[in-house]
DSSP file (Angstrom, degrees, kcal/mol; ACC not computed):
  #  RESIDUE AA STRUCTURE BP1 BP2  ACC     N-H-->O    O-->H-N    N-H-->O    O-->H-N    TCO  KAPPA ALPHA  PHI   PSI    X-CA   Y-CA   Z-CA
    1    1 A M              0   0    0      0, 0.0     2,-0.4     0, 0.0    44,-0.1   0.000 360.0 360.0 360.0 130.5   -4.0   -1.4   16.4
    2    2 A E        -     0   0    0      1,-0.1     3,-0.1    42,-0.1    40,-0.1  -0.766 360.0-165.6-101.6 142.2   -0.8   -3.4   16.4
    3    3 A L  S    S+     0   0    0     -2,-0.4     2,-0.4     1,-0.3    -1,-0.1   0.840  74.6  19.7 -90.2 -39.3   -0.3   -6.6   14.6
    4    4 A A        -     0   0    0      2,-0.0     2,-0.4     0, 0.0    -1,-0.3  -0.991  59.2-175.2-138.9 140.7    2.9   -7.8   16.1
    5    5 A R        +     0   0    0     -2,-0.4     2,-0.3    -3,-0.1    40,-0.0  -0.997  16.0 149.1-136.6 131.3    4.8   -7.1   19.3
    6    6 A R        -     0   0    0     -2,-0.4    -2,-0.0     1,-0.1     4,-0.0  -0.981  38.1-140.5-155.2 157.7    8.1   -8.3   20.5
    7    7 A Q  S    S+     0   0    0     -2,-0.3    -1,-0.1     1,-0.2     0, 0.0   0.867  87.8  32.8 -90.6 -38.5   10.9   -7.0   22.6
    8    8 A E  S    S-     0   0    0      0, 0.0    -1,-0.2     0, 0.0     2,-0.1  -0.964  86.6-114.1-121.4 135.1   14.0   -8.2   20.7
    9    9 A P        -     0   0    0      0, 0.0     2,-0.2     0, 0.0     5,-0.1  -0.432  30.8-127.3 -66.5 137.7   14.2   -8.6   16.9
   10   10 A E    >   -     0   0    0     -2,-0.1     3,-1.4     1,-0.1     4,-0.1  -0.576  17.7-119.3 -82.7 149.6   14.6  -12.2   15.8
   11   11 A E  G >  S+     0   0    0      1,-0.3     3,-1.4    -2,-0.2     4,-0.2   0.875 113.7  55.3 -56.5 -39.4   17.5  -12.9   13.5
   12   12 A E  G >  S+     0   0    0      1,-0.3     3,-0.6     2,-0.1    -1,-0.3   0.702 100.1  61.6 -69.9 -17.3   15.1  -14.1   10.8
   13   13 A D  G <  S+     0   0    0     -3,-1.4    -1,-0.3     1,-0.2    -2,-0.2   0.312  71.9  96.6 -91.6   9.3   13.2  -10.8   10.8
   14   14 A E  G <   +     0   0    0     -3,-1.4     2,-0.5    -4,-0.1    -1,-0.2   0.735  66.1  85.8 -70.0 -20.1   16.2   -8.7    9.8
   15   15 A N  S <> S-     0   0    0     -3,-0.6     4,-1.9    -4,-0.2     5,-0.2  -0.720  71.6-151.0 -84.8 121.8   15.0   -8.9    6.2
   16   16 A I  H  > S+     0   0    0     -2,-0.5     4,-2.6     1,-0.2     5,-0.2   0.883  95.7  55.9 -61.1 -39.5   12.4   -6.1    5.6
   17   17 A I  H  > S+     0   0    0      1,-0.2     4,-2.6     2,-0.2    -1,-0.2   0.918 106.6  50.0 -61.3 -43.3   10.6   -8.2    2.9
   18   18 A E  H  > S+     0   0    0      1,-0.2     4,-2.4     2,-0.2    -1,-0.2   0.904 110.7  50.0 -61.7 -40.9   10.1  -11.0    5.4
   19   19 A L  H  X S+     0   0    0     -4,-1.9     4,-2.7     2,-0.2     5,-0.2   0.924 109.8  50.7 -62.1 -44.4    8.7   -8.6    7.9
   20   20 A I  H  X S+     0   0    0     -4,-2.6     4,-2.7     1,-0.2     5,-0.2   0.939 111.3  48.1 -58.3 -48.1    6.3   -7.2    5.3
   21   21 A L  H  X S+     0   0    0     -4,-2.6     4,-2.2     1,-0.2    -1,-0.2   0.910 112.4  48.3 -61.2 -43.8    5.1  -10.6    4.4
   22   22 A K  H  X S+     0   0    0     -4,-2.4     4,-2.1     2,-0.2    -1,-0.2   0.930 114.2  45.9 -62.8 -45.4    4.5  -11.7    8.0
   23   23 A L  H  X S+     0   0    0     -4,-2.7     4,-2.3     1,-0.2    -2,-0.2   0.879 111.9  51.2 -67.5 -37.1    2.7   -8.5    8.8
   24   24 A M  H  X S+     0   0    0     -4,-2.7     4,-1.5    -5,-0.2    -1,-0.2   0.898 108.7  52.2 -66.2 -38.5    0.5   -8.7    5.7
   25   25 A K  H  < S+     0   0    0     -4,-2.2     4,-0.5    -5,-0.2    -2,-0.2   0.917 111.6  46.3 -61.9 -43.7   -0.3  -12.3    6.6
   26   26 A Q  H >< S+     0   0    0     -4,-2.1     3,-1.2     1,-0.2     4,-0.2   0.882 108.7  56.1 -65.2 -38.2   -1.4  -11.1   10.1
   27   27 A A  H >< S+     0   0    0     -4,-2.3     3,-1.8     1,-0.3    -1,-0.2   0.792  92.0  71.5 -66.4 -27.8   -3.4   -8.3    8.6
   28   28 A E  T 3< S+     0   0    0     -4,-1.5    -1,-0.3     1,-0.3    -2,-0.2   0.811  87.8  64.7 -56.4 -29.9   -5.4  -10.7    6.4
   29   29 A D  T <  S+     0   0    0     -3,-1.2     2,-1.6    -4,-0.5    -1,-0.3   0.655  79.5  86.3 -70.7 -15.9   -7.2  -11.8    9.5
   30   30 A F    X   +     0   0    0     -3,-1.8     3,-1.5    -4,-0.2    -1,-0.2  -0.620  51.4 167.4 -86.9  81.5   -8.8   -8.4   10.1
   31   31 A V  T 3  S+     0   0    0     -2,-1.6    -1,-0.2     1,-0.3    -2,-0.1   0.702  70.4  62.4 -70.7 -19.1  -11.8   -9.0    7.8
   32   32 A D  T 3  S+     0   0    0     -3,-0.2     2,-0.3     2,-0.1    -1,-0.3   0.447  92.0  82.8 -86.2   0.8  -13.5   -5.9    9.2
   33   33 A K  S <  S-     0   0    0     -3,-1.5     2,-0.1    -6,-0.2    -3,-0.0  -0.795  77.5-124.0-106.4 148.1  -10.8   -3.6    7.8
   34   34 A S     >  -     0   0    0     -2,-0.3     4,-2.4     1,-0.1     5,-0.2  -0.323  32.4-103.6 -78.8 169.0  -10.4   -2.2    4.3
   35   35 A G  H  > S+     0   0    0      1,-0.2     4,-2.4     2,-0.2     5,-0.2   0.880 123.4  52.5 -60.4 -39.2   -7.3   -2.8    2.2
   36   36 A V  H  > S+     0   0    0      2,-0.2     4,-2.2     1,-0.2    -1,-0.2   0.902 110.1  48.3 -64.4 -41.6   -6.2    0.8    2.9
   37   37 A Q  H  > S+     0   0    0      2,-0.2     4,-2.1     1,-0.2    -2,-0.2   0.893 111.0  50.5 -66.4 -40.2   -6.6    0.3    6.6
   38   38 A K  H  X S+     0   0    0     -4,-2.4     4,-2.4     2,-0.2    -2,-0.2   0.910 110.3  49.5 -64.8 -41.6   -4.7   -3.0    6.5
   39   39 A K  H  X S+     0   0    0     -4,-2.4     4,-2.8     1,-0.2    -2,-0.2   0.912 110.2  51.2 -62.7 -42.0   -1.8   -1.4    4.6
   40   40 A A  H  X S+     0   0    0     -4,-2.2     4,-2.5     1,-0.2    -1,-0.2   0.881 109.7  50.5 -62.6 -38.1   -1.7    1.4    7.1
   41   41 A M  H  X S+     0   0    0     -4,-2.1     4,-2.4     2,-0.2   -38,-0.3   0.921 111.6  47.3 -65.1 -44.3   -1.5   -1.1    9.9
   42   42 A V  H  X S+     0   0    0     -4,-2.4     4,-2.4     2,-0.2    -2,-0.2   0.937 113.6  47.9 -62.2 -46.5    1.3   -2.9    8.2
   43   43 A M  H  X S+     0   0    0     -4,-2.8     4,-2.2     1,-0.2    -2,-0.2   0.913 111.6  50.2 -61.5 -44.0    3.2    0.3    7.6
   44   44 A S  H  X S+     0   0    0     -4,-2.5     4,-1.8     1,-0.2    -1,-0.2   0.914 112.5  46.4 -61.6 -44.2    2.7    1.5   11.2
   45   45 A N  H  X S+     0   0    0     -4,-2.4     4,-2.8     1,-0.2     5,-0.2   0.861 109.6  54.2 -69.6 -35.2    4.0   -1.8   12.6
   46   46 A L  H  X S+     0   0    0     -4,-2.4     4,-3.2     2,-0.2     5,-0.4   0.920 107.1  51.5 -61.9 -42.8    6.9   -1.8   10.3
   47   47 A K  H  X S+     0   0    0     -4,-2.2     4,-1.8     1,-0.2    -2,-0.2   0.907 112.7  46.1 -60.2 -41.7    7.9    1.7   11.5
   48   48 A H  H  < S+     0   0    0     -4,-1.8    -2,-0.2     2,-0.2    -1,-0.2   0.914 117.7  42.0 -66.2 -44.6    7.7    0.4   15.1
   49   49 A L  H  < S+     0   0    0     -4,-2.8    -2,-0.2     1,-0.2    -1,-0.2   0.866 123.0  36.5 -74.4 -37.1    9.7   -2.7   14.4
   50   50 A L  H  < S-     0   0    0     -4,-3.2     4,-0.3    -5,-0.2    -3,-0.2   0.778 109.7-117.4 -86.0 -28.0   12.3   -1.2   12.2
   51   51 A G     X  -     0   0    0     -4,-1.8     4,-2.4    -5,-0.4     5,-0.2  -0.006  30.1 -84.7  95.0 150.6   12.7    2.2   13.9
   52   52 A A  H  > S+     0   0    0      1,-0.2     4,-2.8     2,-0.2     5,-0.3   0.865 123.2  53.6 -61.0 -40.9   12.0    5.5   12.4
   53   53 A E  H  > S+     0   0    0      2,-0.2     4,-2.1     1,-0.2    -1,-0.2   0.940 114.0  39.8 -64.5 -48.0   15.3    6.0   10.6
   54   54 A I  H  > S+     0   0    0     -4,-0.3     4,-1.4     2,-0.2    -1,-0.2   0.903 115.9  53.2 -67.1 -40.2   15.3    2.7    8.8
   55   55 A Y  H  < S+     0   0    0     -4,-2.4     4,-0.4    -8,-0.2     3,-0.3   0.932 110.9  45.1 -60.0 -47.6   11.6    3.0    8.0
   56   56 A I  H >< S+     0   0    0     -4,-2.8     3,-0.9     1,-0.2     4,-0.3   0.896 110.9  54.0 -65.1 -40.2   12.0    6.5    6.5
   57   57 A A  H 3< S+     0   0    0     -4,-2.1    -1,-0.2    -5,-0.3    -2,-0.2   0.790 120.3  32.5 -65.2 -26.4   15.1    5.4    4.5
   58   58 A N  T 3X S+     0   0    0     -4,-1.4     4,-2.6    -3,-0.3    -1,-0.2   0.219  83.6 115.9-113.5  13.2   13.1    2.5    3.0
   59   59 A Y  H <> S+     0   0    0     -3,-0.9     4,-2.4    -4,-0.4     5,-0.2   0.889  78.0  45.9 -53.7 -49.6    9.6    4.1    2.8
   60   60 A G  H  > S+     0   0    0     -4,-0.3     4,-2.3     1,-0.2    -1,-0.2   0.908 114.3  47.8 -63.0 -43.0    9.3    4.1   -1.0
   61   61 A M  H  > S+     0   0    0      2,-0.2     4,-2.5     1,-0.2    -1,-0.2   0.882 110.6  52.8 -65.2 -38.8   10.5    0.5   -1.3
   62   62 A I  H  X S+     0   0    0     -4,-2.6     4,-2.4     2,-0.2    -2,-0.2   0.947 111.6  44.7 -63.1 -49.1    8.2   -0.6    1.5
   63   63 A Q  H  X S+     0   0    0     -4,-2.4     4,-2.4     1,-0.2     5,-0.2   0.926 114.9  48.5 -61.4 -44.8    5.1    0.9   -0.2
   64   64 A T  H  X S+     0   0    0     -4,-2.3     4,-2.5    -5,-0.2    -1,-0.2   0.895 111.2  50.7 -62.7 -40.8    6.1   -0.5   -3.6
   65   65 A T  H  X S+     0   0    0     -4,-2.5     4,-2.6     2,-0.2     5,-0.2   0.920 110.4  48.4 -65.1 -44.4    6.7   -3.9   -2.2
   66   66 A I  H  X S+     0   0    0     -4,-2.4     4,-2.2     2,-0.2    -2,-0.2   0.938 113.7  47.1 -61.2 -46.6    3.3   -4.0   -0.4
   67   67 A D  H  X S+     0   0    0     -4,-2.4     4,-2.5     1,-0.2    -2,-0.2   0.901 112.5  50.3 -61.9 -41.1    1.5   -2.9   -3.6
   68   68 A F  H  X S+     0   0    0     -4,-2.5     4,-2.4     2,-0.2    -2,-0.2   0.918 110.0  49.4 -64.1 -44.3    3.4   -5.4   -5.7
   69   69 A I  H  X S+     0   0    0     -4,-2.6     4,-2.5     1,-0.2    -1,-0.2   0.907 111.8  49.2 -62.1 -41.6    2.6   -8.3   -3.3
   70   70 A I  H  X S+     0   0    0     -4,-2.2     4,-2.2    -5,-0.2     6,-0.2   0.928 111.2  49.4 -63.7 -44.7   -1.1   -7.3   -3.4
   71   71 A N  H  X>S+     0   0    0     -4,-2.5     5,-2.0     1,-0.2     6,-1.2   0.885 112.5  47.3 -63.3 -38.8   -1.1   -7.2   -7.2
   72   72 A V  H ><5S+     0   0    0     -4,-2.4     3,-0.7     4,-0.2    -1,-0.2   0.929 111.5  51.0 -66.8 -44.9    0.6  -10.6   -7.5
   73   73 A A  H 3<5S+     0   0    0     -4,-2.5    -2,-0.2     1,-0.3    -1,-0.2   0.858 110.9  48.7 -62.1 -36.3   -1.9  -12.1   -5.0
   74   74 A R  H 3<5S-     0   0    0     -4,-2.2    -1,-0.3    -5,-0.2    -2,-0.2   0.668 115.6-115.8 -75.8 -17.1   -4.9  -10.7   -6.9
   75   75 A G  T <<5S+     0   0    0     -4,-0.8    -3,-0.2    -3,-0.7    -2,-0.1   0.548  81.9 123.5  90.5   8.6   -3.5  -12.0  -10.2
   76   76 A D  S   <S+     0   0    0     -5,-2.0     2,-0.4    -6,-0.2    -4,-0.2   0.761  75.0  43.4 -71.7 -24.7   -3.0   -8.6  -11.6
   77   77 A V  S    S-     0   0    0     -6,-1.2     2,-0.5    -9,-0.1    -2,-0.2  -0.986  73.4-160.4-123.6 127.9    0.7   -9.3  -12.2
   78   78 A K        -     0   0    0     -2,-0.4     2,-0.6    -3,-0.0    -6,-0.0  -0.937   9.2-148.2-110.9 127.6    1.8  -12.7  -13.6
   79   79 A L        -     0   0    0     -2,-0.5     2,-0.8    -7,-0.1     3,-0.1  -0.831   7.9-167.1 -97.6 121.2    5.4  -13.6  -13.0
   80   80 A D     >  -     0   0    0     -2,-0.6     4,-2.2     1,-0.2     3,-0.4  -0.845   4.1-175.3-106.7  94.7    7.0  -15.8  -15.8
   81   81 A F  H  > S+     0   0    0     -2,-0.8     4,-2.7     1,-0.2     5,-0.2   0.777  79.9  60.2 -65.9 -26.8   10.1  -17.0  -14.2
   82   82 A K  H  > S+     0   0    0      2,-0.2     4,-2.3     1,-0.2    -1,-0.2   0.930 108.9  43.4 -65.8 -43.9   11.3  -18.7  -17.3
   83   83 A K  H  > S+     0   0    0     -3,-0.4     4,-2.3     2,-0.2    -2,-0.2   0.895 113.9  51.3 -66.1 -40.5   11.3  -15.3  -19.2
   84   84 A I  H  X S+     0   0    0     -4,-2.2     4,-2.1     2,-0.2     5,-0.2   0.940 111.6  46.9 -62.4 -46.8   12.9  -13.6  -16.2
   85   85 A R  H  X S+     0   0    0     -4,-2.7     4,-2.3     1,-0.2    -2,-0.2   0.927 113.0  49.2 -61.1 -46.0   15.7  -16.2  -16.1
   86   86 A N  H  < S+     0   0    0     -4,-2.3    -1,-0.2     1,-0.2    -2,-0.2   0.856 111.2  50.1 -63.0 -36.2   16.3  -16.0  -19.8
   87   87 A R  H  < S+     0   0    0     -4,-2.3     3,-0.4     1,-0.2    -1,-0.2   0.894 120.7  32.3 -69.4 -40.6   16.4  -12.2  -19.8
   88   88 A F  H  < S+     0   0    0     -4,-2.1    -2,-0.2     1,-0.2    -1,-0.2   0.652 124.8  41.7 -94.7 -16.7   18.9  -11.9  -17.0
   89   89 A Y    ><  +     0   0    0     -4,-2.3     3,-1.2    -5,-0.2    -1,-0.2  -0.341  63.0 142.3-127.4  52.5   21.0  -15.1  -17.6
   90   90 A K  T 3  S+     0   0    0     -3,-0.4    -1,-0.1     1,-0.3    -2,-0.1   0.784  70.9  59.5 -63.0 -27.8   21.4  -15.2  -21.3
   91   91 A C  T 3         0   0    0      1,-0.2    -1,-0.3    -3,-0.2    -2,-0.1   0.697 360.0 360.0 -75.9 -17.8   24.9  -16.5  -21.0
   92   92 A C    <         0   0    0     -3,-1.2    -1,-0.2    -6,-0.1    -2,-0.2   0.451 360.0 360.0 -95.0 360.0   23.9  -19.6  -19.1
């Protein structure tokens, strides 16, 4: 089952993260599917949209990103942007 179909990639969809987020949003509507099935649908559609070469080159990052987004959405991971900013921008 495909989530998204288009013939030409849109300029805004060149970012893999944006594509993942859009496909995950579409997958949410499939209430009769399990989380594993929804992830498989997103992965399958990403492969189709990106092409096999780009998909394979970014496979690990794609899986990690999907899992991270799910964990943040569930509340399993809390992002403290103040701490992140302080850690990486100590000089400012």
